[in-house]
Backbone as CSV, one residue per row, in Angstrom:
resi,resn,N_x,N_y,N_z,CA_x,CA_y,CA_z,C_x,C_y,C_z
1,MET,-87.106,-39.461,-75.391,-85.884,-38.425,-74.872,-85.617,-38.601,-73.699
2,ARG,-84.286,-39.134,-73.380,-83.868,-39.233,-72.085,-82.531,-37.954,-71.739
3,ILE,-82.705,-37.599,-70.600,-81.964,-36.579,-70.069,-81.115,-36.581,-68.743
4,GLY,-79.759,-37.102,-68.943,-79.224,-37.383,-67.565,-78.801,-35.885,-66.808
5,ILE,-79.261,-35.744,-65.552,-79.155,-34.790,-64.729,-78.186,-35.010,-63.598
6,ILE,-76.960,-34.150,-63.345,-76.070,-34.456,-62.553,-75.599,-33.322,-61.827
7,SER,-74.714,-33.286,-60.610,-74.429,-32.167,-59.932,-72.856,-32.376,-59.268
8,ASP,-72.250,-31.194,-58.917,-71.280,-31.346,-57.936,-70.178,-32.702,-58.374
9,THR,-69.800,-32.857,-59.383,-68.762,-33.589,-59.705,-67.344,-33.575,-59.327
10,HIS,-66.985,-32.252,-59.094,-65.791,-31.838,-58.338,-64.668,-32.331,-58.618
11,ASN,-64.433,-32.365,-60.268,-63.261,-32.853,-61.155,-63.051,-34.313,-60.950
12,LEU,-64.981,-35.031,-61.040,-64.349,-36.613,-60.801,-65.961,-37.259,-61.713
13,LEU,-65.658,-37.627,-62.882,-66.640,-37.968,-63.859,-66.674,-39.901,-63.448
14,ARG,-67.240,-40.323,-62.619,-66.987,-41.707,-62.086,-67.495,-42.625,-63.354
15,PRO,-66.878,-43.775,-63.796,-67.219,-44.445,-64.778,-68.574,-45.308,-64.758
16,GLU,-69.179,-45.301,-63.500,-70.354,-45.622,-63.533,-71.535,-44.549,-63.725
17,ILE,-71.197,-43.698,-63.243,-72.203,-42.477,-64.085,-71.896,-41.948,-65.586
18,ALA,-70.338,-42.437,-66.150,-70.461,-41.960,-67.603,-71.409,-43.086,-68.266
19,GLU,-71.370,-44.697,-67.666,-72.239,-45.157,-68.237,-73.692,-45.299,-68.297
20,ARG,-74.227,-44.660,-67.194,-75.353,-44.046,-66.777,-75.979,-43.171,-67.863
21,LEU,-74.797,-42.357,-68.224,-75.485,-41.313,-69.561,-75.325,-41.573,-70.681
22,ARG,-74.361,-42.546,-70.911,-74.545,-43.308,-72.277,-75.957,-43.357,-73.153
23,GLY,-76.129,-42.886,-73.951,-77.544,-42.981,-74.755,-78.495,-41.842,-74.248
24,CYS,-78.121,-41.172,-73.329,-78.859,-39.691,-73.309,-78.752,-38.835,-74.324
25,ASP,-79.963,-37.630,-74.702,-79.947,-37.188,-75.708,-79.393,-35.827,-75.243
26,LYS,-79.818,-35.887,-74.106,-78.966,-34.441,-73.420,-78.014,-34.652,-71.828
27,ILE,-77.361,-34.044,-71.510,-77.067,-34.031,-70.177,-77.026,-32.811,-69.428
28,LEU,-77.645,-32.857,-68.199,-77.910,-31.113,-67.587,-76.944,-31.295,-66.276
29,HIS,-75.988,-30.095,-65.997,-74.848,-29.956,-65.017,-75.258,-29.051,-63.995
30,CYS,-75.633,-29.313,-62.827,-76.215,-28.137,-61.942,-74.949,-27.561,-61.502
31,GLY,-73.547,-27.671,-61.542,-72.874,-26.974,-61.147,-72.049,-27.490,-59.926
32,ASP,-70.661,-26.721,-59.690,-69.301,-27.615,-59.031,-69.039,-28.703,-60.047
33,ILE,-68.496,-28.472,-61.023,-67.696,-29.053,-62.189,-66.441,-29.423,-61.981
34,SER,-65.706,-27.979,-61.459,-64.854,-27.963,-60.794,-63.308,-28.288,-62.050
35,SER,-63.758,-28.573,-63.225,-62.717,-28.567,-63.830,-63.151,-28.547,-65.514
36,ARG,-62.487,-28.171,-66.585,-62.708,-28.280,-68.035,-62.847,-29.698,-68.218
37,SER,-61.849,-30.613,-68.100,-61.577,-31.999,-68.372,-63.160,-32.785,-68.540
38,VAL,-63.866,-32.460,-67.079,-65.021,-33.098,-66.797,-65.790,-33.019,-67.856
39,LEU,-66.166,-31.643,-68.193,-66.862,-31.212,-69.269,-66.621,-31.730,-70.418
40,ASP,-65.158,-31.977,-71.173,-64.957,-32.420,-71.936,-65.215,-33.929,-72.158
41,GLN,-65.183,-34.556,-70.925,-65.321,-36.240,-71.049,-66.930,-36.289,-71.459
42,LEU,-67.684,-35.239,-70.904,-69.600,-35.068,-70.774,-69.955,-34.881,-72.213
43,GLU,-69.172,-34.128,-73.165,-69.619,-33.673,-74.379,-68.954,-34.898,-75.028
44,GLN,-68.376,-35.594,-74.840,-68.108,-36.868,-75.867,-68.925,-37.887,-75.547
45,ILE,-70.143,-37.528,-74.579,-71.109,-38.667,-74.227,-72.423,-38.106,-75.127
46,ALA,-72.926,-36.771,-74.822,-73.891,-35.833,-75.164,-73.758,-34.570,-75.087
47,ARG,-74.801,-34.023,-75.978,-74.542,-32.408,-75.272,-74.780,-31.908,-73.973
48,VAL,-74.264,-30.833,-73.741,-74.081,-30.684,-71.973,-74.847,-29.205,-71.961
49,ARG,-75.667,-28.852,-71.166,-75.932,-27.633,-70.616,-75.553,-27.476,-68.922
50,ALA,-74.989,-26.491,-68.890,-74.353,-26.491,-67.431,-74.619,-25.125,-66.959
51,VAL,-74.316,-24.898,-65.571,-74.325,-23.697,-64.709,-73.165,-23.786,-63.891
52,ARG,-72.520,-22.453,-63.972,-71.499,-22.572,-62.925,-71.746,-22.612,-61.241
53,GLY,-70.821,-23.287,-60.976,-71.291,-23.553,-59.358,-70.113,-22.788,-58.541
54,ASN,-70.112,-22.764,-57.318,-69.427,-21.618,-56.361,-67.760,-22.176,-56.385
55,ASN,-67.526,-23.579,-57.061,-66.188,-24.017,-56.913,-65.748,-23.905,-57.952
56,ASP,-66.596,-23.439,-59.352,-66.004,-23.304,-60.507,-65.356,-21.902,-60.926
57,LYS,-63.807,-21.786,-60.835,-63.411,-20.757,-60.561,-62.924,-19.952,-62.205
58,GLU,-61.903,-19.132,-62.273,-61.409,-18.614,-63.729,-61.786,-19.422,-64.637
59,TRP,-61.631,-20.614,-64.666,-61.659,-21.458,-65.965,-63.057,-21.508,-66.471
60,ALA,-64.164,-21.334,-65.553,-65.556,-21.553,-66.033,-66.508,-19.956,-65.957
61,GLU,-65.378,-18.944,-66.358,-66.030,-17.636,-66.455,-67.320,-17.649,-67.509
62,CYS,-66.870,-18.433,-68.490,-68.017,-18.526,-69.862,-69.511,-19.246,-69.409
63,ILE,-69.318,-19.997,-68.437,-70.567,-20.542,-68.001,-71.577,-19.891,-67.472
64,PRO,-72.883,-19.738,-67.496,-73.746,-18.672,-66.978,-74.092,-19.641,-65.519
65,ASP,-74.752,-18.566,-64.861,-75.067,-18.632,-63.440,-76.312,-19.327,-63.419
66,HIS,-77.101,-19.596,-64.421,-78.595,-19.948,-64.374,-78.813,-19.954,-65.856
67,LEU,-79.688,-20.880,-66.097,-80.381,-21.384,-67.428,-81.845,-21.231,-67.514
68,ASP,-82.500,-20.393,-68.489,-83.858,-20.733,-68.643,-84.248,-21.251,-70.036
69,PHE,-84.708,-22.433,-69.566,-85.071,-22.848,-71.521,-86.172,-23.781,-71.340
70,GLU,-86.524,-24.270,-72.396,-87.284,-25.217,-73.093,-86.524,-26.498,-73.763
71,LEU,-87.577,-27.792,-72.872,-86.526,-28.959,-73.419,-87.501,-30.036,-73.374
72,GLY,-87.956,-30.297,-74.748,-88.877,-31.468,-74.709,-90.448,-30.791,-74.289
73,GLY,-90.733,-29.771,-74.723,-92.038,-29.375,-74.368,-91.726,-28.963,-72.633
74,LEU,-90.691,-28.993,-71.902,-90.772,-28.349,-70.427,-90.188,-27.332,-70.356
75,ARG,-90.599,-26.339,-69.668,-89.890,-25.027,-69.248,-89.155,-25.507,-68.007
76,ILE,-87.695,-25.303,-68.109,-86.762,-25.687,-67.203,-86.012,-24.220,-66.736
77,TYR,-85.757,-24.349,-65.323,-84.645,-23.193,-64.793,-83.885,-24.007,-64.141
78,MET,-82.416,-23.537,-64.177,-81.320,-24.197,-63.410,-80.470,-23.037,-62.959
79,THR,-80.315,-23.471,-61.995,-78.946,-22.694,-61.066,-78.258,-23.588,-60.074
80,HIS,-77.361,-23.562,-59.694,-76.519,-23.888,-58.615,-77.320,-24.132,-57.365
81,LYS,-77.278,-22.578,-56.454,-78.130,-22.673,-55.040,-79.293,-22.408,-55.147
82,LYS,-79.930,-22.991,-54.293,-81.247,-22.881,-54.121,-81.724,-21.582,-53.645
83,LYS,-80.869,-21.046,-53.079,-80.940,-19.616,-52.737,-81.395,-18.679,-53.636
84,ASP,-80.477,-18.960,-54.852,-80.401,-17.966,-56.107,-81.733,-18.221,-57.151
85,LEU,-82.701,-19.148,-56.512,-83.793,-19.239,-57.435,-84.725,-18.120,-57.487
86,PRO,-85.279,-17.698,-58.482,-86.400,-16.365,-58.686,-87.425,-16.685,-57.755
87,LYS,-87.967,-15.366,-57.185,-89.361,-15.841,-56.203,-90.021,-16.092,-56.961
88,ASP,-90.398,-16.071,-58.451,-91.880,-16.478,-58.924,-91.182,-17.796,-59.967
89,LEU,-91.555,-18.959,-59.618,-91.307,-20.388,-60.436,-92.581,-20.506,-61.047
90,GLN,-93.510,-19.780,-60.872,-94.569,-20.333,-61.593,-94.563,-20.756,-63.239
91,PRO,-93.827,-19.797,-63.790,-93.846,-20.204,-65.391,-92.879,-21.770,-65.685
92,TYR,-92.255,-22.461,-64.451,-91.475,-23.482,-64.800,-92.208,-24.853,-64.301
93,ASP,-91.749,-25.789,-65.426,-92.326,-27.106,-64.953,-91.391,-27.877,-63.804
94,LEU,-89.764,-27.328,-64.335,-88.846,-28.415,-63.486,-88.169,-27.417,-63.137
95,VAL,-87.899,-27.382,-61.932,-86.415,-26.283,-61.470,-85.469,-27.247,-60.787
96,LEU,-83.869,-26.848,-61.586,-82.914,-28.051,-61.196,-81.864,-26.991,-60.044
97,THR,-81.439,-27.596,-59.052,-80.610,-26.815,-58.437,-79.407,-28.294,-57.936
98,GLY,-78.137,-28.212,-57.209,-77.454,-28.590,-56.848,-76.627,-28.125,-55.300
99,HIS,-75.463,-28.207,-55.266,-74.820,-27.373,-54.165,-74.681,-28.324,-52.718
100,SER,-76.152,-28.864,-52.603,-76.391,-29.477,-51.032,-75.453,-30.994,-50.927
101,HIS,-75.470,-31.323,-52.102,-74.805,-32.770,-51.967,-76.271,-33.820,-51.601
102,GLN,-77.222,-33.435,-51.696,-78.276,-34.407,-51.317,-79.285,-34.522,-52.344
103,TYR,-79.901,-35.509,-52.832,-80.882,-35.710,-53.312,-82.253,-35.124,-52.957
104,ALA,-82.832,-34.754,-53.436,-84.428,-33.917,-53.282,-85.017,-33.663,-54.391
105,ASP,-86.414,-34.230,-53.900,-87.281,-34.190,-55.122,-88.659,-33.729,-54.837
106,THR,-88.848,-32.496,-54.734,-90.749,-32.238,-54.423,-91.312,-31.432,-55.300
107,TRP,-92.577,-31.406,-54.866,-93.636,-30.543,-55.981,-94.115,-29.473,-55.218
108,MET,-93.987,-28.484,-56.074,-94.597,-27.096,-55.467,-95.893,-26.471,-56.374
109,GLU,-97.036,-26.838,-55.839,-98.449,-26.257,-56.317,-98.271,-24.660,-56.486
110,GLN,-99.074,-24.898,-57.880,-98.799,-23.456,-58.292,-100.537,-22.937,-58.558
111,PRO,-100.994,-21.690,-59.296,-102.243,-21.359,-59.298,-102.658,-21.913,-60.493
112,VAL,-104.123,-22.325,-60.488,-104.664,-22.782,-61.606,-104.177,-24.110,-62.187
113,GLY,-103.841,-24.737,-60.863,-103.602,-26.266,-61.046,-102.443,-26.937,-61.631
114,HIS,-101.549,-25.792,-61.964,-99.874,-25.699,-62.436,-99.025,-26.272,-61.324
115,ARG,-98.273,-27.395,-61.165,-97.409,-27.775,-60.444,-95.801,-27.548,-60.928
116,THR,-94.841,-27.236,-60.379,-93.673,-26.995,-60.143,-92.584,-27.963,-59.795
117,ARG,-91.792,-28.890,-60.627,-90.888,-29.649,-59.766,-89.510,-29.159,-59.241
118,LEU,-89.293,-29.502,-57.954,-87.887,-28.913,-57.599,-87.487,-30.154,-57.417
119,LEU,-85.824,-30.306,-58.240,-85.284,-31.164,-58.326,-83.790,-31.243,-58.061
120,ASN,-83.203,-31.752,-56.697,-81.590,-31.448,-56.789,-81.470,-33.077,-57.342
121,PRO,-80.252,-33.213,-58.028,-79.633,-34.690,-58.352,-79.109,-35.280,-57.157
122,GLY,-78.769,-34.194,-56.181,-77.510,-34.892,-55.347,-76.031,-34.662,-55.656
123,SER,-74.620,-35.199,-55.497,-73.814,-35.412,-55.816,-72.799,-36.764,-56.130
124,CYS,-72.680,-36.764,-57.322,-71.869,-37.838,-58.236,-70.680,-38.020,-58.070
125,GLY,-69.865,-37.032,-57.643,-68.696,-36.939,-57.513,-67.795,-37.250,-56.483
126,PRO,-66.706,-36.869,-55.575,-66.161,-37.473,-54.645,-67.262,-37.654,-53.436
127,ARG,-67.145,-38.592,-52.912,-68.222,-39.109,-51.584,-67.896,-38.122,-50.451
128,ARG,-68.847,-37.310,-50.162,-68.469,-36.523,-48.691,-69.339,-36.859,-47.670
129,PHE,-68.228,-37.214,-46.590,-69.080,-37.743,-45.390,-69.530,-39.606,-45.669
130,TYR,-70.889,-39.269,-45.344,-71.131,-40.744,-45.593,-72.772,-40.528,-46.629
131,GLN,-72.495,-39.471,-47.321,-73.867,-39.481,-48.059,-73.781,-40.298,-49.575
132,ALA,-74.858,-40.253,-49.923,-75.125,-41.184,-51.383,-74.713,-40.593,-52.504
133,ILE,-73.990,-41.389,-53.355,-73.742,-41.072,-54.825,-74.944,-41.058,-55.574
134,THR,-75.272,-40.167,-56.173,-76.878,-40.265,-56.587,-76.794,-39.020,-58.098
135,MET,-77.622,-39.162,-59.132,-78.006,-38.914,-60.195,-79.310,-38.646,-60.220
136,ALA,-79.956,-38.034,-61.685,-81.324,-38.064,-61.807,-81.278,-38.552,-63.375
137,MET,-82.445,-39.168,-63.831,-82.632,-39.649,-65.108,-84.104,-38.888,-65.760
138,LEU,-84.107,-38.024,-66.280,-85.299,-37.305,-66.700,-85.672,-37.875,-68.287
139,THR,-87.088,-38.605,-68.519,-87.501,-39.215,-69.639,-89.003,-38.479,-70.106
140,ILE,-88.775,-38.122,-71.218,-90.097,-37.284,-72.012,-90.019,-37.906,-73.078
141,ASP,-91.549,-38.577,-73.105,-91.872,-39.253,-74.387,-93.422,-38.582,-74.649
142,GLU,-94.194,-39.262,-75.671,-95.602,-39.088,-75.794,-96.609,-39.283,-74.600
143,ASP,-96.066,-39.999,-73.759,-97.086,-40.158,-72.438,-96.663,-39.181,-71.292
144,GLY,-95.785,-38.390,-71.504,-95.501,-37.286,-70.624,-94.080,-37.099,-70.239
145,TRP,-93.728,-36.694,-68.731,-92.301,-36.706,-68.772,-92.472,-37.768,-66.964
146,LYS,-91.178,-38.459,-66.273,-91.051,-38.378,-65.124,-89.463,-38.723,-65.211
147,VAL,-89.479,-38.582,-63.992,-87.579,-38.625,-63.149,-87.659,-39.625,-62.192
148,GLU,-86.300,-40.297,-62.772,-85.990,-41.336,-61.890,-84.484,-41.246,-60.795
149,ARG,-84.615,-41.604,-59.710,-83.438,-41.457,-59.053,-82.657,-42.487,-59.189
150,ILE,-81.167,-42.234,-59.609,-80.215,-43.321,-59.533,-79.218,-43.220,-58.770
151,GLU,-79.345,-44.577,-57.823,-77.629,-43.994,-56.587,-76.810,-45.046,-57.024
152,ILE,-75.825,-44.892,-57.161,-74.438,-45.343,-57.298,-74.154,-46.296,-56.011
153,ALA,-73.978,-47.339,-56.110,-73.612,-48.301,-55.324,-72.057,-48.183,-54.608
154,HIS,-71.656,-48.114,-53.550,-70.343,-47.926,-53.079,-70.027,-48.724,-51.693
155,LYS,-68.255,-49.062,-51.792,-68.099,-50.318,-50.881,-67.814,-49.453,-49.414
156,GLU,-68.079,-47.928,-49.103,-67.482,-47.399,-48.126,-68.376,-47.817,-46.965
157,ALA,-67.993,-48.270,-45.900,-68.970,-48.809,-44.713,-69.159,-47.511,-43.775
158,GLN,-70.129,-47.609,-43.024,-70.319,-46.723,-42.057,-70.222,-47.091,-40.637
159,PRO,-68.885,-47.209,-40.261,-68.656,-47.873,-38.858,-69.242,-46.965,-37.685
160,GLU,-69.673,-47.604,-36.613,-69.797,-47.113,-35.220,-68.922,-46.287,-34.829
161,ALA,-67.872,-46.796,-34.905,-66.564,-45.927,-34.205,-66.649,-44.642,-35.015
162,GLY,-66.448,-44.757,-36.402,-66.678,-43.788,-37.257,-67.540,-42.481,-36.986
163,ARG,-68.869,-42.795,-36.868,-70.294,-42.381,-36.306,-69.627,-41.492,-34.705
164,ALA,-69.163,-42.345,-34.041,-68.800,-41.840,-32.471,-67.878,-40.718,-32.670
165,ASP,-66.697,-40.711,-33.483,-65.841,-39.943,-33.596,-66.420,-38.801,-34.265
166,MET,-67.286,-38.824,-35.372,-67.785,-37.711,-35.881,-68.741,-37.073,-34.740
167,ARG,-69.364,-37.683,-34.069,-70.533,-37.079,-33.103,-69.253,-36.128,-32.100
168,LYS,-68.280,-36.271,-31.667,-67.543,-35.868,-30.705,-66.946,-34.653,-31.655
169,THR,-66.552,-34.984,-32.822,-66.112,-33.662,-33.266,-67.065,-32.631,-33.696
170,ILE,-68.275,-33.134,-34.239,-69.651,-32.283,-34.316,-69.771,-31.451,-33.271
171,GLU,-69.494,-32.097,-31.751,-70.109,-31.406,-30.287,-68.878,-30.507,-30.255
172,THR,-67.602,-30.557,-30.523,-66.493,-30.220,-30.213,-66.654,-28.617,-30.945
173,VAL,-66.669,-28.787,-32.004,-66.737,-27.741,-33.035,-68.072,-26.790,-32.370
174,VAL,-69.120,-27.231,-32.258,-70.076,-26.392,-32.125,-70.114,-25.798,-30.814
175,GLY,-69.578,-26.443,-29.410,-69.200,-25.799,-28.520,-68.281,-24.376,-28.671
176,GLU,-67.181,-24.499,-29.152,-66.116,-23.701,-29.649,-66.652,-22.587,-30.515
177,THR,-67.587,-22.978,-31.324,-68.351,-21.643,-32.425,-69.330,-21.192,-31.251
178,ARG,-69.903,-21.446,-30.288,-70.959,-20.682,-29.549,-69.892,-19.899,-28.677
179,LYS,-68.778,-20.391,-28.538,-67.844,-19.481,-27.305,-67.579,-18.178,-28.409
180,GLY,-67.692,-18.299,-29.827,-67.046,-17.144,-30.781,-66.154,-17.506,-31.488
181,ARG,-65.034,-18.530,-31.278,-63.880,-18.847,-31.648,-64.195,-19.092,-33.309
182,ALA,-63.329,-18.276,-34.211,-63.599,-18.655,-35.795,-62.864,-20.118,-36.409
183,VAL,-63.259,-20.410,-37.511,-62.717,-21.688,-37.708,-61.688,-21.998,-37.919
184,ASP,-60.953,-20.872,-38.223,-59.084,-20.968,-38.090,-58.610,-21.494,-36.576
185,ASP,-59.077,-20.851,-35.826,-59.100,-21.083,-34.487,-59.065,-22.326,-33.961
186,ILE,-60.271,-22.788,-34.484,-60.837,-24.146,-34.055,-60.228,-25.608,-34.644
187,VAL,-59.666,-24.973,-35.913,-58.905,-25.942,-36.590,-57.631,-26.081,-35.961
188,ARG,-56.851,-25.006,-36.062,-55.667,-24.994,-34.979,-55.693,-25.513,-33.609
189,LYS,-56.513,-25.322,-32.711,-56.454,-25.884,-31.558,-56.716,-27.411,-31.394
190,HIS,-57.726,-27.866,-32.453,-58.168,-29.356,-32.372,-57.585,-30.149,-33.250
191,GLN,-56.671,-29.437,-34.160,-55.930,-30.250,-35.146,-56.957,-30.833,-35.649
192,LEU,-58.150,-30.287,-36.594,-58.782,-30.769,-37.156,-59.004,-30.094,-38.866
193,ASP,-59.398,-30.944,-39.428,-59.342,-30.691,-41.298,-60.559,-29.388,-41.069
194,ALA,-59.821,-28.749,-42.121,-60.806,-27.235,-42.073,-61.579,-27.325,-42.840
195,SER,-62.056,-27.994,-44.135,-63.486,-27.923,-44.697,-64.319,-28.869,-43.460
196,LEU,-63.723,-29.779,-43.116,-65.024,-30.249,-42.045,-65.183,-29.470,-40.907
197,VAL,-64.648,-28.580,-40.755,-64.915,-27.772,-39.432,-65.737,-26.759,-39.986
198,GLU,-65.454,-26.112,-41.435,-66.246,-25.139,-42.262,-67.732,-25.562,-42.172
199,GLN,-67.636,-26.891,-42.834,-68.994,-27.796,-42.944,-69.877,-27.598,-42.027
200,ILE,-69.350,-27.985,-40.654,-70.175,-28.023,-39.594,-70.709,-26.740,-38.919
201,VAL,-69.515,-25.912,-38.848,-70.066,-24.707,-38.602,-70.958,-23.857,-39.437
202,ARG,-71.048,-23.997,-40.862,-71.917,-23.477,-41.520,-73.311,-23.938,-41.284
203,LEU,-73.446,-25.563,-41.079,-74.686,-26.237,-40.526,-75.173,-25.705,-39.361
204,TYR,-74.219,-25.399,-38.622,-74.757,-24.712,-37.013,-75.785,-23.374,-37.302
205,LEU,-74.751,-22.462,-38.106,-75.227,-21.372,-37.818,-76.543,-20.952,-38.808
206,THR,-76.458,-21.624,-40.085,-77.598,-21.785,-41.029,-78.804,-22.061,-40.509
207,HIS,-78.945,-23.381,-39.446,-80.077,-23.845,-39.233,-80.058,-23.769,-37.455
208,PRO,-80.364,-22.902,-37.081,-80.694,-22.436,-35.841,-81.328,-23.235,-35.170
209,GLY,-80.671,-24.012,-33.835,-81.867,-24.799,-33.083,-81.284,-26.314,-33.515
210,VAL,-80.239,-26.503,-34.346,-80.015,-27.711,-35.029,-79.068,-28.528,-33.789
211,THR,-79.705,-29.851,-33.934,-78.653,-30.526,-32.624,-77.856,-31.259,-33.506
212,THR,-76.870,-31.882,-32.705,-75.537,-32.555,-33.101,-76.438,-33.788,-34.201
213,ASP,-77.270,-34.373,-33.916,-77.841,-35.608,-34.602,-78.613,-34.924,-35.951
214,GLY,-79.093,-33.732,-36.098,-79.310,-33.056,-37.334,-78.467,-32.699,-38.280
215,ILE,-76.990,-32.384,-37.569,-76.151,-31.693,-38.327,-75.498,-33.494,-38.876
216,MET,-75.584,-34.504,-38.044,-74.890,-35.718,-38.697,-76.312,-36.076,-40.142
217,THR,-77.352,-35.794,-39.816,-78.196,-36.414,-40.758,-78.204,-35.519,-42.132
218,LYS,-77.850,-34.303,-41.756,-77.413,-33.117,-42.965,-76.202,-33.817,-43.669
219,MET,-75.442,-34.241,-43.212,-74.068,-34.551,-43.347,-74.065,-36.204,-44.169
220,GLY,-75.147,-36.602,-44.151,-75.613,-37.808,-44.711,-74.631,-39.001,-43.754
221,MET,-74.923,-39.002,-42.670,-74.411,-39.711,-41.797,-75.597,-40.545,-40.943
C-alpha cells in the first residue's frame, strides 16, 4: 500500500506532485488546502483524508480539525498544527502535522519499547522564501512500513544579494518589534510586504533569543 502525504498546498497542486501521487492507494493532506478545487483534483487521483488548516476558511467547514484512524495496521493521528496534538501520543504509530512548511521526521520513544513517528511533510504548494518543496510517501507491506522524503526540484536560485536584503529586512523588523511597534506600523513605515513582516515577527516572538541567522534558517534561507 502506498500513501502520499502532503500539506500546505495553498491552492496549488503542482503537476510534479500530482504525478508522484498517481498510483497511490490513499492521499493524506495535513491542512492549508485553501480551495475545494485542489481537493477535487486530488480525489481524481486517489481517496483523500484531510484535516482543516488555519487558512481553510468557510468552504472547509465540513473538514475536521483532526483525524484519528487506522490504515494498513497503523494507528495514525493527523492535525494541522503541532501545538494542537494531544499530550498522550503513546497510542499512535504515526503522527502527522503541517503548517511549518518545513519537512521534519523524528521518533518519540514510548513506554514498553513502542515508538511514535512524528512526521511533517513540509509544503508542496507555492514556494515560500527559499524553503524546499517536499512531500512524503508512506509504504506499508508485509515487511513493515517506511517513509520516503520526496523533494521537488525548482529553478529558483538563492542569490547572495537576496540573502543580504533579507538579512537587512529581518534586522529592521526585529529592531522595530523590540521598540513595541505593531506589524501594520512597520509595514507602513518601511514599505514592506505585510505577510513577510508577520512571519518575521511571529518567528521572533515565538523563539525567544533567536538570532537573525536563526530566523533565516527557519525561513529556509
